C-alpha positions as CSV (number, residue, x, y, z in Angstrom):
1,X,-32.6,48.4,35.1
2,X,-34.3,45.6,33.2
3,X,-33.4,43.1,30.5
4,X,-35.6,43.5,27.4
5,X,-36.1,41.0,24.6
6,X,-35.7,42.2,21.1
7,X,-36.9,40.3,18.0
8,X,-34.4,40.3,15.1
9,X,-34.4,43.8,13.6
10,X,-36.7,45.2,16.3
11,X,-35.8,48.6,17.8
12,X,-35.7,48.9,21.6
13,X,-39.0,49.7,23.3
14,X,-40.0,50.2,26.9
15,X,-41.4,46.7,27.3
16,X,-39.5,44.0,29.4
17,X,-39.4,40.4,30.1
18,X,-41.3,41.0,33.3
19,X,-40.8,42.6,36.7
20,X,-39.0,39.5,38.0
21,X,-36.1,40.2,35.6
22,X,-35.2,43.5,37.1
23,X,-31.7,43.6,38.6
24,X,-30.6,45.5,41.6
25,X,-29.2,48.9,40.6
26,X,-25.9,48.3,42.5
27,X,-25.3,45.1,40.5
28,X,-26.2,46.4,37.1
29,X,-25.3,50.1,36.6
30,X,-21.9,49.1,35.4
31,X,-23.4,46.5,33.1
32,X,-25.5,49.2,31.4
33,X,-22.5,51.2,30.6
34,X,-20.7,48.2,29.1
35,X,-23.6,47.5,26.8
36,X,-24.8,51.0,25.9
37,X,-21.4,52.4,25.3
38,X,-19.0,49.6,24.3
39,X,-15.4,50.6,24.2
40,X,-13.3,50.0,21.1
41,X,-10.3,47.7,21.3
42,X,-7.4,50.2,20.6
43,X,-8.6,52.9,23.0
44,X,-9.0,50.3,25.7
45,X,-5.4,49.1,25.1
46,X,-4.1,52.7,25.3
47,X,-6.0,53.2,28.5
48,X,-4.8,50.0,30.1
49,X,-1.3,49.3,28.6
50,X,0.0,47.4,31.6
51,X,-2.9,44.9,31.4
52,X,-2.2,44.5,27.7
53,X,1.5,43.8,28.2
54,X,0.7,41.4,31.1
55,X,-1.7,39.6,28.7
56,X,0.9,39.2,26.0
57,X,3.4,38.0,28.5
58,X,1.1,35.4,29.9
59,X,0.1,34.3,26.4
60,X,3.8,33.6,25.6
61,X,3.4,30.2,27.0
62,X,1.0,29.4,24.1
63,X,3.9,30.4,21.8
64,X,5.9,27.6,23.5
65,X,3.0,25.2,23.2
66,X,2.7,25.9,19.5
67,X,6.4,25.5,18.9
68,X,6.4,22.2,20.8
69,X,3.3,20.9,19.0
70,X,4.8,21.5,15.5
71,X,8.1,19.9,16.5
72,X,6.3,16.8,17.7
73,X,4.0,16.5,14.7
74,X,6.5,17.7,12.0
75,X,9.7,16.0,13.1
76,X,8.3,12.5,12.2
77,X,8.0,13.8,8.6
78,X,11.8,14.5,8.5
79,X,13.6,11.7,6.6
80,X,16.5,11.5,9.0
81,X,14.1,11.2,12.0
82,X,12.3,8.5,10.2
83,X,15.5,6.6,9.7
84,X,16.5,7.0,13.4
85,X,13.1,6.3,14.9
86,X,11.2,4.5,12.2
87,X,11.3,1.2,10.2
88,X,11.3,0.1,6.6
89,X,7.9,-0.5,5.0
90,X,7.5,-1.0,1.3
91,X,11.0,0.3,0.5
92,X,10.7,3.5,2.6
93,X,11.1,4.5,6.2
94,X,7.9,5.3,8.1
95,X,7.0,5.7,11.8
96,X,4.9,2.7,13.0
97,X,1.3,3.7,13.6
98,X,1.6,2.5,17.3
99,X,4.4,4.9,18.1
100,X,2.9,7.7,16.1
101,X,-0.3,7.4,18.0
102,X,1.5,7.2,21.4
103,X,3.6,10.3,20.6
104,X,0.4,12.1,19.9
105,X,-1.8,10.7,22.6
106,X,0.5,10.6,25.7
107,X,1.0,14.3,25.7
108,X,-2.8,14.5,26.0
109,X,-2.6,12.3,29.1
110,X,0.0,14.8,30.5
111,X,-2.5,17.5,29.6
112,X,-5.1,15.9,31.8
113,X,-2.8,15.5,34.7
114,X,-1.6,19.1,34.3
115,X,-5.1,20.5,34.1
116,X,-6.2,18.7,37.3
117,X,-3.1,19.8,39.1
118,X,-3.6,23.4,37.9
119,X,-7.2,23.7,39.1
120,X,-6.1,22.6,42.6
121,X,-2.8,24.6,42.7
122,X,-4.4,27.8,41.5
123,X,-6.9,27.9,44.4
124,X,-4.2,27.0,46.9
125,X,-1.1,28.9,45.7
126,X,-2.5,31.5,43.3
127,X,-1.7,32.0,39.6
128,X,2.0,33.0,39.5
129,X,3.6,30.0,41.1
130,X,1.8,27.3,39.0
131,X,2.6,29.4,35.9
132,X,6.3,29.5,36.8
133,X,6.6,25.8,37.8
134,X,5.0,24.8,34.6
135,X,7.5,26.8,32.7
136,X,10.4,25.2,34.6
137,X,9.0,21.7,34.0
138,X,8.9,22.6,30.3
139,X,12.6,23.2,30.3
140,X,13.1,19.8,31.9
141,X,11.1,18.1,29.1
142,X,13.3,19.8,26.5
143,X,16.3,18.3,28.2
144,X,14.8,14.8,28.1
145,X,14.0,15.2,24.4
146,X,17.6,16.2,23.6
147,X,18.8,13.0,25.2
148,X,16.4,10.7,23.2
149,X,18.6,10.1,20.1
150,X,21.6,9.1,22.2
151,X,20.6,5.5,22.9
152,X,21.7,2.7,20.5
153,X,18.4,0.8,21.0
154,X,15.6,2.1,18.9
155,X,12.8,1.3,21.4
156,X,14.7,3.2,24.1
157,X,15.0,6.2,21.7
158,X,11.3,6.0,21.1
159,X,10.5,5.6,24.8
160,X,12.7,8.5,25.9
161,X,11.1,10.8,23.3
162,X,7.7,9.6,24.6
163,X,8.7,10.5,28.2
164,X,9.7,14.0,27.0
165,X,6.4,14.6,25.4
166,X,4.5,13.3,28.5
167,X,6.4,15.7,30.8
168,X,5.9,18.5,28.3
169,X,2.2,17.8,28.3
170,X,2.0,18.2,32.1
171,X,4.2,21.3,32.1
172,X,2.5,23.2,29.2
173,X,-1.1,22.5,30.5
174,X,-0.1,23.6,34.0
175,X,1.2,26.9,32.7
176,X,-1.4,27.5,30.0
177,X,-4.4,26.8,32.3
178,X,-3.1,29.3,34.8
179,X,-2.4,31.9,32.1
180,X,-5.9,31.5,30.7
181,X,-7.4,31.9,34.1
182,X,-5.4,35.0,34.9
183,X,-6.2,36.6,31.6
184,X,-9.9,35.9,31.9
185,X,-9.9,37.5,35.4
186,X,-7.8,40.5,34.9
187,X,-8.6,42.0,31.4
188,X,-11.4,44.6,30.9
189,X,-14.5,43.4,29.1
190,X,-13.6,45.2,25.8
191,X,-10.2,43.3,25.8
192,X,-11.6,39.9,26.8
193,X,-12.2,38.4,23.3
194,X,-9.0,39.8,21.7
195,X,-7.0,38.5,24.7
196,X,-8.4,35.0,24.2
197,X,-7.8,35.3,20.4
198,X,-4.1,35.8,21.2
199,X,-3.9,32.2,22.3
200,X,-4.2,30.6,18.8
201,X,-2.3,33.6,17.3
202,X,0.8,33.0,19.4
203,X,0.4,29.2,19.1
204,X,0.5,29.7,15.3
205,X,3.6,31.9,15.6
206,X,5.3,29.1,17.5
207,X,4.2,26.6,14.9
208,X,5.5,28.8,12.1
209,X,8.9,29.2,13.7
210,X,9.1,25.5,14.4
211,X,8.1,24.5,10.9
212,X,10.7,26.9,9.4
213,X,13.4,25.4,11.7
214,X,12.5,21.8,10.7
215,X,12.2,22.7,7.0
216,X,15.5,24.5,6.8
217,X,17.3,21.5,8.2
218,X,15.2,18.8,6.5
219,X,17.7,18.4,3.7
220,X,20.5,17.4,6.1
221,X,21.4,13.7,6.4
222,X,22.5,13.8,10.0
223,X,20.5,13.7,13.3
224,X,21.5,17.4,13.9
225,X,18.4,18.6,12.1
226,X,15.9,17.5,14.7
227,X,18.3,17.8,17.7
228,X,18.8,21.5,16.8
229,X,15.0,21.8,16.8
230,X,14.8,20.3,20.3
231,X,17.5,22.7,21.6
232,X,15.8,25.7,20.1
233,X,12.9,25.3,22.6
234,X,15.1,26.5,25.5
235,X,14.4,30.3,24.9
236,X,10.7,29.7,24.6
237,X,10.7,28.0,28.1
238,X,12.6,30.9,29.6
239,X,10.2,33.7,28.6
240,X,7.2,32.5,30.8
241,X,9.6,32.2,33.8
242,X,10.6,35.8,33.4
243,X,6.9,36.9,33.0
244,X,6.0,35.1,36.2
245,X,8.6,37.1,38.1
246,X,7.4,40.4,36.8
247,X,3.6,40.3,37.0
248,X,1.6,40.7,40.2
249,X,-0.6,38.0,41.6
250,X,-4.2,37.9,40.3
251,X,-6.4,40.4,42.2
252,X,-9.3,37.9,42.2
253,X,-7.2,35.3,43.9
254,X,-5.8,37.7,46.5
255,X,-9.4,39.0,47.2
256,X,-10.6,35.4,47.8
257,X,-7.7,35.0,50.3
258,X,-9.0,38.1,52.1
259,X,-5.8,39.9,51.3
260,X,-7.4,43.3,50.7
261,X,-4.2,45.3,50.7
262,X,-2.6,42.9,48.3
263,X,-5.6,43.1,46.0
264,X,-5.5,46.8,45.8
265,X,-1.7,46.8,45.2
266,X,-2.2,44.2,42.4
267,X,-4.8,46.4,40.7
268,X,-2.5,49.4,40.9
269,X,0.3,47.4,39.3
270,X,-1.9,46.2,36.5
271,X,-3.6,49.6,35.9
272,X,-2.3,53.1,35.3
273,X,-2.9,56.1,37.5
274,X,-5.7,57.3,35.1
275,X,-7.8,54.3,36.3
276,X,-9.9,54.5,39.5
277,X,-8.4,51.4,41.2
278,X,-10.4,52.1,44.3
279,X,-13.7,51.8,42.4
280,X,-12.4,48.7,40.6
281,X,-11.6,47.2,44.0
282,X,-15.1,47.9,45.3
283,X,-16.7,46.4,42.1
284,X,-14.6,43.3,42.3
285,X,-15.2,42.9,46.0
286,X,-18.9,43.2,45.5
287,X,-18.9,40.5,42.8
288,X,-16.7,38.1,44.7
289,X,-18.8,38.6,47.8
290,X,-21.9,37.6,45.9
291,X,-20.3,34.4,44.7
292,X,-18.6,33.6,48.0
293,X,-21.9,33.1,49.7
294,X,-21.5,29.6,48.3
295,X,-19.1,27.1,49.7
296,X,-15.5,26.8,48.5
297,X,-15.3,25.6,44.9
298,X,-14.5,22.1,43.7
299,X,-14.6,20.2,40.4
300,X,-17.9,18.7,41.6
301,X,-19.4,22.2,41.8
302,X,-19.0,22.5,38.0
303,X,-21.5,19.8,37.5
304,X,-24.1,20.7,40.1
305,X,-27.5,21.9,38.8
306,X,-26.7,25.6,39.1
307,X,-23.5,25.3,37.0
308,X,-24.1,22.2,34.9
309,X,-25.3,24.1,31.8
310,X,-22.4,26.4,31.9
311,X,-19.9,23.5,32.3
312,X,-21.5,21.6,29.4
313,X,-21.0,24.7,27.2
314,X,-17.3,24.8,28.3
315,X,-16.9,21.1,27.4
316,X,-18.5,21.6,24.0
317,X,-16.6,24.8,23.1
318,X,-13.4,22.9,24.0
319,X,-14.3,20.2,21.5
320,X,-15.0,22.6,18.6
321,X,-11.3,22.9,17.4
322,X,-11.0,19.1,17.3
323,X,-14.3,18.8,15.5
324,X,-13.3,21.2,12.7
325,X,-10.1,19.3,12.3
326,X,-7.3,21.0,14.2
327,X,-5.7,17.7,15.2
328,X,-5.3,16.6,11.6
329,X,-4.3,20.1,10.5
330,X,-1.5,20.1,13.1
331,X,-0.2,16.8,11.6
332,X,-0.8,18.1,8.1
333,X,2.7,17.5,6.8
334,X,2.7,13.7,7.5
335,X,-0.9,13.4,6.4
336,X,-0.1,15.0,3.0
337,X,2.7,12.5,2.6
338,X,0.3,9.7,3.1
339,X,-2.1,11.3,0.5
340,X,0.8,11.2,-2.0
341,X,2.8,14.4,-1.6
342,X,6.6,14.4,-1.4
343,X,8.2,15.1,2.0
344,X,9.8,18.4,0.9
345,X,6.6,19.7,-0.7
346,X,4.5,18.7,2.4
347,X,6.8,20.7,4.6
348,X,6.5,23.7,2.3
349,X,2.7,23.4,2.5
350,X,2.9,23.2,6.2
351,X,4.9,26.4,6.5
352,X,2.7,28.2,4.0
353,X,-0.5,27.0,5.8
354,X,0.8,28.2,9.2
355,X,1.8,31.5,7.7
356,X,-1.6,32.1,6.2
357,X,-3.3,30.9,9.4
358,X,-1.2,33.4,11.4
359,X,-2.3,36.3,9.3
360,X,-5.9,35.1,9.6
361,X,-5.6,34.8,13.3
362,X,-4.1,38.3,13.6
363,X,-7.1,39.6,11.8
364,X,-9.2,37.4,14.0
365,X,-8.0,39.3,17.1
366,X,-9.7,42.4,15.6
367,X,-12.7,40.5,14.2
368,X,-13.4,38.9,17.6
369,X,-13.8,42.4,19.1
370,X,-16.5,43.3,16.5
371,X,-18.4,40.1,15.8
372,X,-20.2,37.8,18.2
373,X,-18.6,34.5,19.3
374,X,-21.7,32.4,18.3
375,X,-21.8,34.0,14.9
376,X,-18.1,33.4,14.2
377,X,-18.4,29.7,15.1
378,X,-21.5,29.2,13.0
379,X,-20.2,30.9,9.9
380,X,-16.7,29.5,9.9
381,X,-17.7,25.9,10.7
382,X,-20.4,26.1,8.0
383,X,-17.8,26.9,5.4
384,X,-15.5,24.2,6.8
385,X,-18.2,21.6,6.5
386,X,-18.5,22.2,2.8
387,X,-14.7,22.1,2.3
388,X,-14.3,18.8,4.1
389,X,-17.1,17.3,2.0
390,X,-15.2,18.4,-1.1
391,X,-12.0,16.8,0.1
392,X,-13.7,13.5,0.8
393,X,-15.2,13.5,-2.7
394,X,-11.8,14.3,-4.4
395,X,-10.2,11.5,-2.4
396,X,-12.4,9.0,-4.2
397,X,-10.2,9.6,-7.3
398,X,-6.5,9.1,-7.8
399,X,-4.0,11.3,-9.5
400,X,-1.4,14.0,-8.9
401,X,-4.2,16.6,-8.3
402,X,-5.5,14.9,-5.2
403,X,-2.7,15.8,-2.8
404,X,-2.5,19.3,-4.1
405,X,-6.3,19.9,-3.8
406,X,-6.2,18.4,-0.3
407,X,-3.3,20.7,0.7
408,X,-5.1,23.7,-0.7
409,X,-8.3,22.8,1.2
410,X,-6.4,22.3,4.4
411,X,-4.9,25.8,4.1
412,X,-8.3,27.3,3.4
413,X,-9.9,25.5,6.3
414,X,-7.2,26.7,8.8
415,X,-7.5,30.2,7.5
416,X,-11.3,30.2,7.9
417,X,-11.3,28.7,11.3
418,X,-8.5,31.0,12.5
419,X,-10.7,33.9,11.7
420,X,-13.7,32.4,13.5
421,X,-14.2,29.1,15.3
422,X,-10.7,28.7,16.8
423,X,-10.3,32.0,18.7
424,X,-14.1,32.1,19.4
425,X,-14.0,28.8,21.2
426,X,-11.4,30.1,23.7
427,X,-13.5,33.2,24.3
428,X,-16.6,31.1,25.0
429,X,-14.7,29.0,27.6
430,X,-13.3,32.1,29.3
431,X,-16.7,33.9,29.5
432,X,-19.2,31.3,30.2
433,X,-18.0,30.1,33.7
434,X,-18.5,32.1,36.9
435,X,-15.5,33.8,38.6
436,X,-15.8,31.4,41.5
437,X,-15.3,28.4,39.3
438,X,-13.1,30.0,36.6
439,X,-10.0,28.0,37.4
440,X,-11.8,24.8,37.7
441,X,-13.8,25.4,34.5
442,X,-10.6,26.1,32.6
443,X,-9.3,22.8,34.0
444,X,-12.4,21.0,32.8
445,X,-11.8,22.6,29.4
446,X,-8.2,21.4,29.2
447,X,-9.2,17.9,30.4
448,X,-11.9,17.7,27.7
449,X,-9.6,18.9,25.0
450,X,-7.0,16.4,26.1
451,X,-9.4,13.4,26.3
452,X,-10.8,14.1,22.9
453,X,-7.2,14.7,21.7
454,X,-6.2,11.3,23.0
455,X,-9.0,9.6,21.1
456,X,-8.3,11.4,17.9
457,X,-4.5,11.0,18.2
458,X,-4.9,7.2,18.6
459,X,-7.5,6.8,15.9
460,X,-6.4,9.2,13.1
461,X,-3.1,7.5,12.2
462,X,-5.0,4.2,11.8
463,X,-7.4,5.9,9.5
464,X,-5.0,7.6,7.1
465,X,-1.7,5.7,7.5
466,X,-0.8,3.3,4.7
467,X,-0.2,0.4,7.0
468,X,-3.7,0.7,8.4
469,X,-7.1,1.8,6.9
470,X,-5.4,4.0,4.3
471,X,-8.4,6.4,3.9
472,X,-6.1,9.2,2.8
473,X,-8.2,12.2,1.5
474,X,-11.4,10.2,2.0
475,X,-10.9,11.2,5.7
476,X,-12.7,14.4,4.6
477,X,-16.0,12.5,4.9
478,X,-15.3,11.8,8.6
479,X,-14.7,15.5,9.3
480,X,-17.8,16.5,7.3
481,X,-19.9,14.6,9.8
482,X,-17.9,16.1,12.8
483,X,-18.3,19.6,11.5
484,X,-22.1,19.0,11.2
485,X,-22.2,18.0,14.8
486,X,-20.2,21.2,15.7
487,X,-22.8,23.3,13.9
488,X,-25.7,21.6,15.6
489,X,-24.2,21.9,19.0
490,X,-23.3,25.6,18.5
491,X,-26.8,26.5,17.3
492,X,-28.5,24.7,20.1
493,X,-26.3,25.4,23.1
494,X,-23.7,28.2,22.7
495,X,-25.1,31.7,23.8
496,X,-23.9,35.0,22.5
497,X,-21.9,36.7,25.3
498,X,-20.2,39.5,23.4
499,X,-20.0,42.7,25.5
500,X,-21.5,41.1,28.6
501,X,-19.9,41.5,32.0
502,X,-19.5,38.6,34.4
503,X,-22.4,39.8,36.6
504,X,-24.7,40.1,33.6
505,X,-23.8,36.6,32.3
506,X,-24.3,35.1,35.8
507,X,-27.8,36.7,36.0
508,X,-28.8,35.5,32.5
509,X,-27.9,31.9,33.3
510,X,-29.8,32.2,36.6
511,X,-32.9,33.3,34.5
512,X,-32.4,30.3,32.3
513,X,-32.3,32.4,29.1
514,X,-32.1,30.1,26.0
515,X,-28.8,30.2,24.2
516,X,-30.4,31.6,21.0
517,X,-31.9,34.6,22.9
518,X,-28.8,35.8,24.8
519,X,-27.9,38.2,22.1
520,X,-31.4,39.6,21.9
521,X,-31.6,40.9,25.5
522,X,-30.7,44.5,26.2
523,X,-30.9,46.6,29.3
524,X,-32.2,49.9,30.3
525,X,-32.4,51.9,33.5
526,X,-35.6,51.9,35.4
527,X,-37.6,55.1,35.1
528,X,-38.6,56.8,38.3
């Protein structure tokens, strides 16, 4: 079997990149079948229902993450919360920029700690236990948040709420990193992109539920409105714990621990009797044995010459959601109030935007199984670049139309990116790393997202808040530049890996194939 390069629009011929690009038949026969006869999503789900249900169960932790994120970012826009945790400024209660930044940034610090712990814990204890422990810690964080309004001292209230978000940051990242690693290891190639697309989809469902809970209670004048929102997180913390008790350990981890019987049992629990688990076991054993010729993995291995390019792609893909504006979109309700919209109207816009994004993300699960990751990012970010430029231009004027145009633009941006760049970025992270460094690479991804999140969480309130730079809608110019960087980075560095198996991706990186040519390589069996 050989890789062949095709020019755009060129039909396959019998030429190749050279004899040095031929793969061993034992390594590539399965790759040929995955490329020459790609399997549709729905038939794959029907063939592997247990894997599909396990994937949904693992992804439930992102539902919790979405719910928590919208509570943290939306509760400060509730008038009663502003009275209990804020201070008077120009005849109205607002949350001080310092505390708003800390509440947004400190969870990102927790994310970094959780990601670093997750990478180590997964290699030592497997996937199930870190996933379960993260879910339990999440319940502890909910308890701390429920205690935050009880103090009579306002700084104590603010600090306890900050502690709750810090613990929640550690807990969620520990569970989410483990879930993402498990999903990327266990799902078939045809389900890989849709499985990763479930992450933002369930996160949006959590955000929608949280936004509705906050909106329905926003008219109340007592503290019960946000306390009820805090208590409502308990069920979301319980679901991942139940999932951890039901799913088997990751077969990849068991195989790396030389537990051959456990690996085969895990495969048989994940797959139905119609699947040849013995052959799956042999294929997995062969792939892992090829990688295990190298020493035990560490975070340093991610940045060694053989893996440095792949790790840089992981880092960049992790930054894409921040570059197209996800941090600001998550805090959209408070941002719109700063632009000039009433609190009740901004909450309605938040709920509407999340609902539209949820529909778009659900469609994106199907789109991601049909369209390449690189293409999705380039198209969606290109549209978003133009939209942010328009928001910045409109922000140069004043009037009632400015907040409404800004709100409409934010909703269009989140819909466009929910169809493309958001789910595609998760898929790129899950595909580009080797199996040996998968847990560590996901950890690097979370750390990157968290560090960038800290920077943006600290800076953004000072850019748009009225007691600071007061840019308001002119912040669109900033995101216009950031989206342009995302476009340039994707065009130059992100390869197209749709339909490629892990062995094939490994080999193409070893060949040093340029990112723009990944999608133009096909394979054929050698003729006798």
